[in-house]
N, C-alpha and C positions, 0 to 999 in steps of 0.2 A: 903354620898349622899344617904341616905336610906329613902327618902321622897316619895317612890312609884314613882320614876322617871325611864323612860326607855331611854337609849341612842340608837339612830338609826344611823347606818352607812351604807349608800348605797355604794356598792363596785363593781367595774368592773376592773379586771386585776390590783389589788393593792398588788401583792405579795411582792413588795419592801418595802412598807410602812405600811401595815395593822397591823403587829405585834407591831410595835412601837406605832401606834395610840391607840391600845387597851391597851397596857401596860401603856402608859401615862395616859389614863383615869382611870385605876385602881389605879395608884399612887395618883390620886386626890380624890379617894374614891368612884368612880362610880362603882357600883357592877352589875347592871342589864344592859347588853349591847346586842343589837341585830344587827347582820350584815345581810344585804340583798345582797346576791351575785347575780349579774345580768348576769348569764351565763358566768362567766369568763373562759377564755381558758388557764389560767396559774395556779399557785399553791394557789391562794387566798383561795379557799374553804378548802383545806387541812390544811392550816395554821390556819384558823379560828376554825376548829374543834379541832386542837391541843391546842388552847388557852382556850377551854372550855366555850366559850360564846354562846349565842343563835344564830342560823343560819337558815335563810330561803333562799332557792335557787330558782331562776327563771329558768324555763326550757329553755327559749330562752332570748336573750338580749332584754329588753323592755324599757330601758332608766332610767335615774336617777329619773325622776318624778314618774315613776311606782314603782321604788324601795322604795321611800319615802312613797308613798300611801300604799304599802304593809305593811310597818312598822307602819303607822298611824292606819290602820285597826286592826293590832295586838294589838296596845296599847289601842284602844277603846274597843275591845272585852275583854281584860284582865283587864280593868278598872284601868289603870294607871292614875296618877294625871297630870304629865307633860311628854312631850317628849323633848329630847335634840337631835338635828340633828347635826352630825359631818361628814365632808367629810373624805373619806378614804385615801386621798393622803398626809396626814401629814401637811397640810397647816395651821391648827389651833392648838392652845395650849389647853390642857385639863384644865389648870388653868383658861383660859378665859371662858370655858364652865361652870366652877364652879361659876365664877363671874355672868354669866347670871342667873344661878339658884338663887343666892342670891337676885338679883333684882326681879325675878319673885315671890319669896316668899313674897315680899312686896305688892302683889296684882295685878301684871301686867300679862295679859293673853298672851302676845306675846313680847318676848325680843330677840333681835338679835345682833350679833357681827358686829360692824361697823369698817371697816378697814380704815386706812389712806392711800389712794391710791396715795397721792402726796409725800410719803416718797421716798428717794433715793433707787433705786434698784427695784422699782415696774415697770414692763414693761409698756412702753407707750401705747402699743396696749391694755393692760388690762384696763388702765384708760379710754381709748376711748370706749371700749366695755361696761364697767360698766356705763359710762355716758349715752350712748345710751339706755341701758336697764332701767336706772333710769327714763329717760324722758318718755319712752314709758309706763312704769309702772304707772307714774303719770297721763298720759292720760287715762289709763285704770281705775285707782282707784279714781282719782279726788284729790289726795294728793301726794305731792312730798316727797319721802323717799330716803335718801342717802344710797348707797351700797345695793340695793335690791337683788343683786346676791350672797350675803354672804350665805355660807352654814352652818353657826353656828347659831343655834336658840334654844330657849326654849319656848315651846308653851303649853298652858293649853289644856288638852285633851277635856275638856268640850267645849272649843272654837272650837277645831278641828272638833268636832261632827257636828258643824253648817256649816262647809265648804262644798262647792260643787266643788271638785277638779276633773279636767279632764286631766290635762297635763301629758304627758308621759316623756317628755324630760326636758331640762334645764329651760323651761318656768315655771316650778313648783315654782321657786323662786318668780317670779313676781305674779303668781297666789295666792300664800300664802299671800303676802302683800295685794293684792286687796281684797281677801276674808276676811281678818282680818278687814280691813277698812270698808268693806260692813257691817260687824257685829259690827260696832262702837267701834272697838278696834284698836287704832293707835299703830303700833309696836314701842317699846321703844329701842333706839339704845344705846349700850354700847361699848365704845372704846376698841378694841382688836388689838393684833399684828397679822400679817400674815407672814407665812414662805413660801417663794416662792422657791419650788424645781423645778428641771428640768421637773419632771413628771407633776406637777400642771400647770406650764407655758405651756407645750406642749398641754395639754388638753384644755386650755382656751384661746389660743393666737389668734385664727382666728376671723376676723371681721364677717365672715360668721356665726359664732356661735350666734352672737347678732341678725343677720337677721333671723336666724332659730328660735330664741326665739320669735321674733315678729310674724313670720309666724305661729308658733304653737298657739299663743294667739289669733290671728285673725281667725284661723281655728276653 
């Protein structure tokens, strides 16, 4: 994966999973990896340093949206061709990230991993939250896109430069979709698998998270 791509991993208290996430990416050939630590109060930063990948530390907790925006700014300044966003909780497979890159190379500016949320084992509350977010994102962008809250993406940096991103929290997912459509690029969905760990379910299981996303976008 030496096509001038940068993998961006926003991380907050991911000491349990971050090493495995980075090692999985390396096994798939991803060499340029940047972790944005959002003022974790566990061992995340120390583990990332030991892994020898790029690290940017936020002095205070600013939210996953701010973490991604920090990574995007870095990619733009350093003139990367694509950014690949990956969650730090181990929910996505690096092999699926590689699939997204393959599709992007065919000329697509925004490719994302679309999960089958109807599979057995997917928490019902997660399906509900994602459906609400998808509907609201459609109202915002004028086009319905499935699984807008997926954290696995491959986006052209030239396209990113056109985005006017303001979200600090989880609403960044909807905002990225809306900004892409605003710039006449409809995100391309690629089917991927999702691994639901106790940590990822705990972080995303509350219906209030979906309401918070809507509130951030309206604000």
